[in-house]
BAVONU-703457 format. One record per residue: residue in three letters; x, y, z of N, C-alpha, C in turn. Coordinates in steps of 0.001 Angstrom, whole numbers, padded with zeros to 6 digits, always signed. Layout:
ALAXYZXYZXYZ/...
END
This chain:
MET-025917-017999+006668-024904-017373+006031-024504-019047+004986/LYS-023874-018561+003353-023234-019572+002798-022143-019828+004138/LYS-021926-021442+004147-020659-022278+004148-019738-022063+003582/TYR-018534-021030+003471-017306-021919+002502-016663-022529+003609/ASP-015040-022696+002415-013824-023371+003196-012827-022275+004036/TYR-013178-021396+003436-012033-020213+004334-012913-018788+004324/LEU-013002-017919+005105-013331-017047+005138-011949-015901+005475/VAL-012055-014769+004498-010548-014011+004232-011359-012742+005015/VAL-010617-012161+005791-010991-011105+006626-010000-009874+006071/GLY-010116-009072+004902-009156-008534+004775-008459-008582+003453/ALA-008811-007611+002397-008769-007888+000908-007514-007296+000648/GLY-006245-007287+001429-004925-006526+001077-004277-007648+000485/LEU-002835-007210+000253-001888-008285-000214-001742-010022+000270/PHE-001950-010033+001596-001897-011416+002540-003326-011918+002056/GLY-004450-011110+002366-005636-011696+002269-005941-012625+000494/ALA-005491-011654+000055-005728-012083-001274-004964-012925-001696/THR-003483-013179-001571-002697-013870-002242-003547-014955-001964/PHE-003491-015428-000148-004163-016356+000125-005194-016889-000366/ALA-006248-016214-000816-007530-016425-001428-007221-017042-002807/TYR-006008-016382-003146-005921-016804-004678-005356-018309-004776/GLU-004809-018667-003992-004062-019314-003529-005334-020759-003355/ALA-005895-020545-002339-007377-021625-002184-007661-021976-003331/ALA-008182-020489-004025-009087-021225-005133-008498-021992-006207/LYS-007274-021778-006006-006360-022566-007124-006909-024070-006896/ARG-006831-024111-005754-006955-025858-005003-008180-025934-004576/GLY-009344-025320-005436-010734-025649-005447-011362-025482-003996/LYS-010979-024496-003265-011476-023993-002169-012622-023038-002422/HIS-013930-022694-001873-014897-021786-002128-014369-020948-000621/VAL-014249-019718-001443-013549-018637-000464-014365-017453-000401/LYS-014682-016769+001033-015334-015603+001046-014253-014523+001721/VAL-014137-013238+000712-013226-012395+000906-014130-010984+001424/ILE-013819-010884+002890-014543-009394+003495-013376-008127+003464/GLU-013966-006926+003682-013218-005656+003309-013678-004718+004003/LYS-013263-003948+005206-014294-002971+005977-014249-001803+004837/ARG-013515-001552+004039-013110-000224+003570-013924-000582+002060/PRO-014189+000745+001237-015124+000827+000107-014335+000308-000934/HIS-013198-000768-000743-012350-001276-001966-011526-002202-001864/ILE-010984-002878-002622-009791-003753-002440-008523-003181-002292/ALA-007498-004220-001856-006399-004471-001958-005713-003582-000823/GLY-006478-002883-000083-005634-002590+001089-005054-001427+001129/ASN-003420-000866+001729-002831-000228+001509-002074+000049+000226/ILE-002077-000948-000413-001537-001159-002063-002224-000251-002877/TYR-003942-000003-002952-004695+000499-003413-004192+001956-004360/THR-004609+001904-005641-004553+002978-006574-005826+002986-006918/LYS-005784+004591-007596-007027+004578-008493-006532+005790-009385/GLU-007236+005547-010455-006904+006769-011582-007465+008077-011420/VAL-006742+008947-011698-007211+010470-011400-006326+011312-012763/ASP-007147+011719-013531-006075+012698-014586-005225+011717-015353/GLY-005596+010753-015584-005004+009246-016011-003757+008977-015545/ILE-003438+009846-014336-002417+009096-013089-002775+007961-012115/GLN-002080+007107-011806-002316+006316-010948-001941+006511-009819/VAL-003031+007120-008812-002355+007885-007738-002622+006801-006420/HIS-001596+006808-005480-001177+005882-004438-001671+006394-003227/GLN-003182+006103-002845-004312+006319-002003-003150+006223-000522/TYR-002375+005305-000271-001956+005598+001140-000650+005160+001143/GLY+000166+006325+000367+001649+006302+000573+002327+005642-000713/ALA+003518+006163-000724+003851+005963-002093+004320+003936-001906/HIS+004464+003084-003014+004660+001762-002567+005471+001261-003938/ILE+006738+001143-003804+007467+000442-004780+008097-000772-004612/PHE+007578-001623-005359+007942-003269-005239+009242-003111-005815/HIS+009833-004168-004492+011450-004481-004588+011770-005756-004039/THR+012172-006877-004605+012738-007746-003822+013853-008231-004209/SER+014581-009195-003712+016026-009840-004515+015466-011687-004586/ASN+014041-011675-004317+013353-013063-004488+013030-012991-005672/GLN+013556-014169-006527+013391-014092-008099+011711-014658-008199/LYS+011358-015936-006752+010435-016612-006853+009236-015313-006476/ILE+009328-014544-005721+008358-013841-005331+008315-012525-006907/TRP+009222-012024-007532+009508-011402-008575+008192-011944-009647/ASP+008575-013211-009875+008219-013803-010758+006407-014234-010960/TYR+006177-014655-009030+004811-014808-008650+004056-013059-009263/VAL+004717-012363-008680+003597-010922-008705+003868-010464-010267/ASN+004849-010859-011085+004312-010432-012894+003289-011158-013228/GLN+002833-012247-012755+001411-012930-013030+000352-012364-013288/PHE+000268-011043-012559-000886-010300-012245-000590-008978-012878/ALA+000577-008148-013241+000815-007042-014148+002162-007002-014534/ASP+002122-006014-015285+003109-005805-016134+004051-004743-015555/PHE+005560-004644-015094+006070-003713-014390+006805-002900-014884/ASN+007043-002020-014763+008205-001069-015197+009376-000726-014370/ARG+010239+000139-015016+011370-000220-014706+011960+001416-013397/TYR+010676+001668-012844+011076+002894-011678+012009+002303-010756/THR+012845+003054-010559+013746+003354-009629+013652+004170-008335/ASN+013482+003728-007365+013129+004365-006041+014486+005504-005939/SER+014217+006832-005961+015569+007802-005824+015110+008680-005307/PRO+014606+009001-003796+013707+010358-003203+014715+011060-003245/VAL+014170+012356-002587+015314+013378-002414+015084+013774-001059/ALA+016011+014789-000383+015695+015473+000872+015595+016702+001002/ASN+014374+017478+001236+014644+018718+001677+014635+019160+003088/TYR+015930+019867+003173+016355+020073+004576+016311+021618+004503/LYS+015369+022378+004632+015153+024120+004733+015669+024627+003537/GLY+015183+023998+002330+015359+024685+001213+016811+023457+000354/GLU+017499+023070+001415+018475+022600+000477+018460+021133+000186/MET+018663+020598-000988+018039+019386-001507+019472+018460-001527/TYR+018942+017023-000887+019995+015946-000610+019691+015020-001699/ASN+020362+014302-001913+020076+012745-002804+020117+011749-001627/LEU+019265+010768-001534+018729+009749-000400+019288+008488-001620/PRO+019589+007397-000948+020305+007405+000056+021759+007683+000399/PHE+022252+007825+001456+023189+008749+001530+025027+007924+000844/ASN+025200+008796-000318+026074+008397-001198+026631+009288-001300/MET+027708+009467-002491+028728+010154-002932+027977+011540-003270/ASN+026736+011533-003647+025962+012717-004550+025453+013690-002637/THR+025347+012707-001927+024842+013329-001025+025977+014580+000215/PHE+027274+013067+000063+028502+013910+000993+028839+014869-000127/ASN+028779+014968-001648+029302+016118-002168+028150+017843-001811/GLU+027107+017272-001852+026219+018363-001535+026547+018932-000117/MET+026689+017906+000790+027135+017917+002025+028364+018732+002431/TRP+029160+018457+001756+030388+018844+002358+031299+019277+001148/GLY+030746+019002+000041+031566+019831-001284+032995+018300-001557/VAL+032904+017462-000671+033743+015988-001044+033506+015725-002444/ARG+034271+014865-003154+034627+014523-004430+035004+012894-004570/THR+035540+012597-003696+036065+011194-003751+035763+010588-002429/PRO+035544+008760-002703+035504+008096-001834+036307+008464-000640/ALA+037420+008732-000516+038604+008815+000565+037779+010036+001467/GLU+037958+010964+000535+037493+012375+001270+036013+012153+002146/ALA+035249+011462+001521+033766+011117+002252+034224+010519+003367/LEU+034882+009228+003443+035385+008613+004798+036140+009002+005671/ALA+037112+009942+005390+037644+010968+005994+036628+011672+007220/LYS+035725+012519+006235+034667+013733+006800+033690+012187+008219/ILE+033444+011718+007462+032554+010775+008338+033201+010115+009674/ASP+034113+009567+009429+035294+009536+010440+035483+010573+011421/GLU+035683+011618+011055+036220+012768+011649+034888+013560+012528/GLN+033545+013038+011926+032630+013661+012487+031901+012889+013713/ARG+032582+011084+013117+031755+010010+014289+032929+010270+015369/GLN+033918+011093+015770+034766+010530+016718+033997+011435+017849/GLU+032845+012219+017802+032204+012822+018649+031735+011617+019474/MET+031578+010079+019508+031044+009146+020149+032342+008445+020168/ALA+033019+008826+020109+034307+007752+020180+034610+006777+021693/GLY+034690+005568+021739+034321+005570+023110+033282+005294+024057/LYS+032185+005774+023292+031028+005486+024053+029966+004723+023272/LYS+028865+004132+024367+027938+003355+023902+026938+004117+023641/PRO+026232+004205+022173+025108+004651+022216+023940+004676+023010/GLN+023109+005208+023890+022343+005242+024661+020760+005496+023968/ASN+020682+006072+022740+019573+006449+022277+019777+006542+021026/LEU+018470+006674+020066+019113+007166+018587+019668+008119+018069/GLU+019923+009126+018691+020293+010240+018219+022127+010041+018991/GLU+022855+009274+019368+023592+009087+019934+023998+007809+018787/GLN+023051+006622+018473+023607+005612+017671+023572+006150+015862/ALA+022987+006884+016115+023278+007705+014426+024106+008610+014353/ILE+024366+009075+015280+025835+010121+015160+026786+008911+015476/SER+027261+007966+016137+028113+007206+015839+028381+006407+014586/LEU+027076+006364+013567+027117+005642+012536+027713+006320+011319/ILE+027119+008106+011308+027239+008477+010486+027684+010170+010528/GLY+027430+010634+011800+028418+011635+012601+027356+013082+012440/ARG+027557+014023+013095+026322+015057+013559+025992+016010+012404/ASP+026854+016235+011186+025652+017149+009938+024583+016042+009480/ILE+025067+015053+009003+023943+014151+008219+022844+013878+009243/TYR+023290+013805+010499+022346+013472+011399+021348+014481+011899/GLU+021669+015635+011952+020803+016989+012253+020150+017473+010867/LYS+020706+017096+009732+020267+017732+008598+018718+016606+007557/LEU+019358+015504+007906+018470+014169+007553+018083+013353+008351/ILE+018252+013196+009263+017660+012056+010299+016868+012757+011416/LYS+017207+013939+011835+016951+014164+013634+015341+014280+013074/GLY+015142+015000+012292+013645+015937+012430+012635+014960+011494/TYR+013163+014005+010658+012420+013327+009448+011923+012228+010838/THR+012832+011372+011865+012731+010686+012431+011763+010775+013848/GLU+012061+012317+014035+011294+012826+015329+009900+012898+015261/LYS+009449+013253+013322+008047+013588+013309+007486+012098+013025/GLN+008178+011101+012467+007931+009841+011909+007610+009037+013433/TRP+008372+009250+014636+007929+008204+015536+007079+009220+016612/GLY+006808+010621+016583+006832+011634+017433+007239+011742+018863/GLN+008232+011162+018909+009232+011452+019954+010483+011760+019352/LYS+011088+012354+020552+012505+013031+020717+013326+012152+020406/ALA+014326+012163+019460+015498+011115+019307+016089+010551+020398/THR+016562+011725+021375+017463+011243+022356+016017+010479+023471/GLU+014936+010464+023193+013965+009388+023677+013726+007752+023048/LEU+014334+008186+021961+013774+006720+020709+015201+005769+021386/PRO+014837+004291+021655+015916+003733+021771+016855+003172+020641/ALA+018070+002854+020892+019406+003010+020226+019067+001741+018695/PHE+018153+000843+019172+018194-000343+017944+017394+000080+017048/ILE+016326+000948+016945+015795+001549+015910+016868+001624+014820/ILE+017910+002071+015199+018717+002385+013820+020236+001447+014010/ARG+019685+000034+013662+021057-000586+013806+022034-000786+012665/ARG+021764+000079+011347+022967+000661+010311+022149+001687+009422/LEU+022893+002471+008880+022713+003374+007851+023269+002720+006722/PRO+022467+002966+005494+022748+002357+004189+023874+003746+003934/VAL+024938+003683+003373+025888+004679+003522+026806+004085+001860/ARG+026494+004631+000805+027156+004612-000356+028181+005398-000745/LEU+029356+004298-001164+030575+005592-001485+030613+005376-003263/THR+029565+005599-003838+029363+005937-005185+028119+006980-005316/TYR+028531+007437-006797+027148+008603-007164+025926+007315-007594/ASP+025482+007080-006810+024401+005986-006912+023359+006245-006475/ASN+022063+006729-006620+020829+007342-005910+019797+006017-006187/ASN+020240+004977-006185+019068+003829-006016+018869+003488-004926/TYR+017733+003925-004086+017723+003393-002531+017724+002097-002375/PHE+017365+001051-003006+016712-000143-003168+018566-000979-003280/ASN+018646-001730-003097+019846-002732-003433+019097-004106-003982/ASP+017956-004130-003998+017628-005832-004358+017496-005856-006213/SER+017541-007033-006524+017615-007232-007655+016488-006968-008895/TYR+015234-006892-008413+014004-006264-008989+013466-005110-008324/GLN+012966-003987-009291+012202-003324-008061+010956-002384-009634/GLY+010486-002249-009126+009327-001305-010308+007747-001387-009780/ILE+007747-000525-010701+005726-000252-010617+004738-000757-011432/PRO+004134-001588-011085+002939-002015-012119+002534-000839-012830/MET+002134-001409-014201+001682-000007-014997+000418-000180-015185/GLY-000101+000700-014761-001648+000721-014646-002539+000547-013071/GLY-001207+000614-012131-001435+000551-010789-001514-000624-010166/TYR-001445-000842-008849-001716-001654-008047-002917-002618-007914/THR-004055-001682-008143-005441-002447-007900-005539-003567-008583/GLN-004975-003351-009798-005458-004709-010434-004512-005607-010049/ILE-003420-006041-009772-003169-007101-009017-004034-007623-007791/VAL-004522-006971-007084-005379-007862-006366-006920-008386-007122/GLU-007343-007132-008021-008693-008369-008813-008234-008818-009590/ARG-007220-009446-010023-007144-010951-010894-007087-011865-010009/MET-006265-011422-008744-006432-012366-007623-007223-012902-007457/LEU-008368-011866-007071-009860-012516-006674-011237-012450-007662/GLU-010435-012496-008966-011432-013268-010026-012048-014161-010316/SER-011546-015302-009690-012397-016638-009525-013407-016713-009193/ASP-014169-017601-010054-015380-018100-009762-015523-018704-008489/LEU-014710-019282-007667-014938-019670-006056-014195-018576-005245/ILE-014231-017603-005014-013948-016299-004381-015268-015265-004569/ASP-015968-015145-003599-016991-013962-003605-016292-013014-002484/VAL-016414-011792-003216-015995-010791-002027-016750-009750-001776/ALA-016937-009185-000824-017933-007869-000371-016899-006796+000459/VAL-016822-005501+000194-016684-004487+000668-017351-003799+001759/ASN-016914-002609+002111-017903-002128+003200-018403-002983+003828/THR-017982-003997+004150-018046-005193+005122-017154-005095+006321/ASP-017524-004865+007925-016725-005092+009005-017081-006358+009238/PHE-016217-007392+009800-016031-008383+010508-016608-008034+011769/TYR-016786-007375+012292-017219-007289+013928-018403-006580+013915/ASP-019263-006269+012988-020539-005992+012772-021330-007360+013335/HIS-020946-008459+012512-021538-009672+012438-020288-010729+013191/ARG-019444-010837+013930-018547-011399+014428-018754-013088+014422/ASP-019425-013135+015528-020123-014913+015296-020494-015183+014463/ASP-021629-014329+013300-021900-015236+012003-021171-015634+011160/TYR-019685-014465+011244-018929-014592+010161-017843-015756+010448/LEU-017634-015941+011747-016769-016996+012234-017449-018422+012446/ALA-018752-018345+012140-019492-019821+011835-019808-019691+010241/SER-019586-019154+009558-019856-019092+008141-018821-019923+007132/ALA-017629-020273+007941-016199-020832+007035-015742-021961+007647/ASP-015164-023002+007206-014386-024057+008323-013272-023193+008931/LYS-012528-022602+008222-011459-021613+009035-011244-020294+008335/VAL-010627-019317+008782-010763-017725+009132-009183-017577+009119/VAL-009291-016654+007695-007452-016151+007763-007727-014143+008262/PHE-007637-014365+009130-007794-012645+009672-006363-011826+009598/THR-006384-010760+009000-005533-010179+008619-005451-008568+009605/GLY-006399-008541+009998-006543-007497+010971-005771-007313+012296/PRO-006107-006177+013138-004591-006078+014371-005407-007534+015523/ILE-004126-008062+015533-004459-009617+016166-004744-008885+017852/ASP-004680-007705+018213-005054-007461+019980-006677-007069+019630/GLN-006916-006961+018393-008284-006122+018260-009092-007354+018355/PHE-008753-008678+017731-009392-009818+017466-009735-010285+018862/PHE-008792-010196+019468-009217-010499+021128-009407-009706+021696/ASP-010409-008481+021522-010519-007383+021939-009937-006607+023177/TYR-008741-006496+022827-007715-005863+023517-007636-006660+025223/ARG-008146-007493+025288-007509-007991+026668-006840-007878+027058/LEU-005090-008345+026674-004222-008220+026960-003637-007066+027294/GLY-004208-005985+026716-003949-004610+026187-004065-004367+025209/GLU-003277-002758+024680-003134-002540+023286-001729-002490+022548/LEU-001621-003086+021649-000371-003092+020924-000194-001253+020401/GLN+000844-001143+020198+001086+000205+019675+001301+000253+018208/TYR+000875+001372+017602+001107+001552+016248+001455+002988+016304/ARG+001873+003355+014898+001912+004629+014288+000762+004771+013195/SER+000024+005963+013084-000957+006083+011278-000217+007239+010940/LEU-001056+007236+009941-000685+008491+008894-001671+009101+008239/ARG-002069+010210+008237-002830+011045+007637-002391+011984+006068/PHE-003493+011623+005100-002708+012171+004035-003388+013240+003328/GLU-003074+014162+002382-003543+015200+002192-003461+015177+000560/THR-003945+014885-000026-003997+014782-001762-004878+016274-002575/GLU-004057+016724-003611-004570+017461-004441-003916+017674-005572/GLU-005017+018344-006394-004533+018173-008081-003903+019623-008640/LYS-002807+019838-009026-001984+020990-008833-002404+021407-010436/PRO-002622+022518-011402-002651+023013-012730-001437+023038-013195/VAL-000404+021866-013274+000800+022362-013482+001101+020847-014045/GLY+001997+020601-015143+002589+019158-015415+003603+018514-014598/ASN+004177+019198-014009+005297+018939-013093+005471+019331-011876/TYR+005167+019294-010890+005530+020027-009707+006554+020304-008556/GLN+007263+019200-008822+008474+018846-007190+009310+018207-008301/GLY+009532+017529-009738+010504+017068-010338+011082+015540-009771/ASN+010093+015029-008779+010547+013885-008285+009466+013198-008081/ALA+009424+011895-007779+008262+011096-007395+008144+011414-005823/VAL+009186+011265-004869+009313+011824-003653+010254+012519-003119/ILE+009734+013656-002151+010662+014041-001678+010131+014397-000035/ASN+011752+013772+000693+011009+013703+002433+011572+015451+002748/TYR+010825+015818+003602+011010+016909+004136+011579+016541+005566/THR+013151+017122+006377+013782+016379+007128+014034+017214+008265/ASP+013481+018704+008258+013542+019180+008874+012259+019380+009915/ALA+012332+019591+011652+011217+019835+012217+010024+020664+012535/GLU+010209+021520+011226+009046+022923+010996+008689+022517+010615/THR+008605+021661+009098+007304+020995+008018+006887+019799+008603/PRO+005416+020229+008650+004882+019221+009596+004780+017736+009084/TYR+004613+017671+007461+004686+016555+007022+006462+015847+007015/THR+006043+014804+006436+007459+013951+006466+007708+014104+004853/ARG+006637+014045+004090+007231+014018+002891+005728+014330+001844/VAL+006154+014469+000357+005415+014692-000227+005580+013645-001805/ILE+004446+013228-002281+004438+012201-003301+003928+013060-004235/GLU+004571+012977-005835+003788+013359-006937+003947+012425-007894/HIS+002363+011430-008086+001915+010352-008586+002523+009696-009626/LYS+002397+011357-010580+002664+010342-012337+004112+010158-012181/HIS+005326+010912-011770+006500+010390-011611+006981+008652-011500/PHE+005678+008450-010899+005902+006657-011155+006011+006052-012123/GLU+005034+006787-013242+004863+005682-014114+005729+007016-015466/PHE+007050+007732-014679+007422+008585-015838+006838+009509-016287/GLY+005788+010646-016194+004928+011377-016359+003730+011446-017256/LYS+003254+009878-016835+002010+009381-017396+000654+010303-017005/GLY-000244+010319-017751-001620+010677-017400-001331+012725-017781/ASP-002677+013361-017554-002563+014768-017989-001317+015354-018170/LYS-001035+016364-019581+000098+017050-019415+000098+018370-018630/GLY-001160+018770-018415-001371+019670-017706-001708+019813-015991/LYS-001552+018488-015515-002470+018476-014556-001246+017344-013433/THR-001365+017634-012276-000558+016316-011367-001240+016070-009983/ILE-001021+014982-009601-001589+014916-008436-000259+014864-007216/VAL-000244+015528-005883+000089+015471-005300-000395+014846-003671/THR+000352+014493-002919-000037+013889-001350+001018+014331-000835/ARG+000804+014803+000620+001639+015312+001558+000978+014285+002721/GLU+001945+013593+003269+001983+012864+004341+002533+013185+005650/TYR+001375+013012+006499+001879+013311+007849+001495+012027+008497/PRO+002500+012209+009607+002657+011017+010512+001668+010975+011711/ALA+001233+010248+012161-000121+011013+013616+000023+009335+014594/ASP-000559+009997+015902-000688+009144+016582-001548+007980+016550/TRP-001538+006908+016835-002340+006231+016629-003766+005711+018038/HIS-005034+006189+017585-005616+005810+018800-006732+004604+018041/ARG-007742+003839+018939-008721+003062+018412-009585+003908+017652/GLY-009946+003071+016236-010497+003587+015365-009868+004324+014333/ASP-008441+004800+014640-007787+005116+013746-007079+003421+012793/GLU-006471+004524+011726-006001+003515+010782-004350+002684+011238/PRO-004275+001801+011656-003036+001122+012073-001662+001198+011022/TYR-000918+001932+010506+000326+001665+009768+001176+001119+010035/TYR+001984+001303+011178+003327+000852+011513+003103+000335+013089/PRO+003282-000831+012961+003553-001803+014298+004740-000828+015154/VAL+004827-000702+016496+006090-000071+016993+006710-000838+017606/ASN+007646-002058+016696+008267-003255+017201+009290-002823+018578/ASN+008937-002335+019370+009912-002316+020880+009834-003646+021532/GLN+010742-003939+022568+010869-004681+023302+009333-005156+024065/GLU+008612-003813+024699+007466-003856+025303+006578-004631+024141/ASN+005893-003838+023192+005328-004519+022516+005402-005907+021759/ASN+006789-006138+021554+007167-007355+020782+006700-008451+022056/GLN+006771-008224+023331+006412-009238+024527+004814-009142+024527/LEU+003932-008292+024588+002807-008050+024544+001735-008919+023284/TYR+003089-009026+022114+002602-009982+020906+002706-011301+021271/ALA+003813-011568+021638+003999-012956+022194+002897-013552+023171/LYS+002225-012393+023959+001358-013245+024221+000014-013175+023769/TYR-000233-012629+022900-001003-012972+021986-001271-014087+021177/GLN+000079-014232+020651+000320-015315+020062-000015-016641+020644/GLU+000122-016769+022034-000269-017959+022791-002000-017708+022875/LEU-002429-016930+022688-004207-016889+022404-004620-017227+021394/ALA-003590-017013+020362-004300-017312+018876-004012-018841+018962/LYS-002961-019621+019742-002812-020666+019801-004319-021291+020246/GLU-005257-021170+020971-006265-021494+021244-007446-021035+020250/GLN-007064-020625+019074-008115-020610+018115-007801-020762+016694/PRO-007197-022439+016820-006832-023202+015428-007484-023319+014233/ASN-008431-022861+014247-009381-022179+013040-009424-021154+012611/VAL-008199-020419+013301-007840-018513+012744-006705-018606+012299/ILE-006113-018621+011148-005092-018215+010985-004738-016357+010950/PHE-003448-016204+011319-003777-014693+011446-002352-014343+010603/GLY-002463-013254+009847-001388-013226+008762-001708-011454+008548/GLY-000119-011108+007999-000057-009752+007624+000543-008882+008402/ARG+000616-007748+008240+001481-006801+008887+000862-006634+010597/LEU-000406-006818+010534-001495-006481+011652-001351-007523+012240/GLY-001771-009036+011616-002250-010141+012299-001104-010938+012992/GLN+000413-010443+012444+001554-010768+012502+002331-009726+013276/TYR+002198-008550+013573+002669-007717+014065+003879-007289+013944/ARG+004291-007044+012501+005538-006549+012230+005334-006250+010781/TYR+006621-005270+010255+006232-004661+008870+007118-005089+008173/TYR+006209-005155+007139+006317-005980+005490+006516-004991+004759/ASN+007463-005398+004285+007416-004950+002591+006739-006031+001607/MET+006061-005378+000482+005462-006424-000116+005605-007313-000910/ASP+006804-007698-001358+007305-008949-001369+007446-009677-000426/GLN+007701-009526+000974+007792-010415+002143+006347-010476+002746/VAL+005273-009959+002111+003804-010028+002347+003535-011282+001678/ILE+003558-011319+000148+003446-011841-000390+004147-013323-000144/ALA+005587-013270+000108+006333-014254+000579+006063-015226+002099/ALA+005265-014126+003133+004740-014923+004324+003080-015728+003905/ALA+002558-015168+002816+001211-015923+002554+001146-017057+001711/LEU+002421-017085+000521+002973-018466+000484+003174-019235+001584/LYS+003962-018894+002441+004599-019657+003591+003066-020299+004347/THR+002188-019425+004547+000854-019758+005022+000376-021030+004083/VAL+000250-020581+003076-000572-021686+002233+000217-022766+001957/ALA+001717-022763+002072+002562-024036+002073+001966-024969+003310/LYS+001885-024473+004429+001832-024805+005725+000524-025494+005394/GLU-000455-024633+005165-001942-024899+005438-002707-026153+004485/PHE-001834-026392+003644-002071-027509+002322-001039-028405+002750/ASP-000437-028327+003665+000811-029429+003742+001727-029869+002362/GLU+002325-028309+002062+003186-028618+000513+004692-028422+000995/
END
């Protein structure tokens, strides 16, 4: 095999950012990706003139101006504001919890009325230390909102009863005493006009970067490790070490996407289904990410189903409980024995990252690697 300065395993946002920065410094980089496309979970493709988020809704948001300026090199962003809606058995509630939510739930109109209602409901846990997620949620927001907007959604998401989940999962809940449906408090947010895939395409277009999709690192592991001076590995760290210390836990997702012969199916980009009976957690209508752009008589919707993870499934969310974090720490010790391998991204570093955090982590790795 050709000798490269760096082999990057995984063409997601972390790997692509590292490859782009390495090529800027004159390094020859090979990027391999097991999927048939680049861009990882932020991959979008155009259907009926609509940019479809293949792996769930992705809204870029950050308060880090450096990261915002950085990503804007590769795409122009619109002004999309994340304002999901919750459907509980046909009752519709605005998210995050704000005065619109409280008005819809209780009929209250002022912040003082809302606070009084929340305080009244929190009395159920007065003097008690929360022992599980259910008790923690009630201690923060009360029984009504917990039962309608947290319980069913969370149990579907984690695949466990809320009474069996640890309290620390919900350290705090976003509560706004204003009529504001903007989910994020960040200074910047938006969707790249024309989708996310273009960002990674532009990162990887250098003459110093070779890209191969449909290419599994494990098919020729030893050859790949020998093909470059250093390897940037963005897959699961436990898999790299052949699970020798045990499996880290993940949650997976399953997506059902269909075309609908209507111009507007649900009136919002994201609707969460918070009851226990509905098997999916949310429905995404992709055209609303770009304010209705696309075929006027068609729309694309995706239902998102949480799933248990087993080997061979796509791992989406690390389960960062105490047991898994301790196991990851042991894998980190093993990683120190691989000085020519850099582990990165949410799977290589076993943590949940927003997109801006992925870029920030990649740039931090670049700075360390090139002594900047």
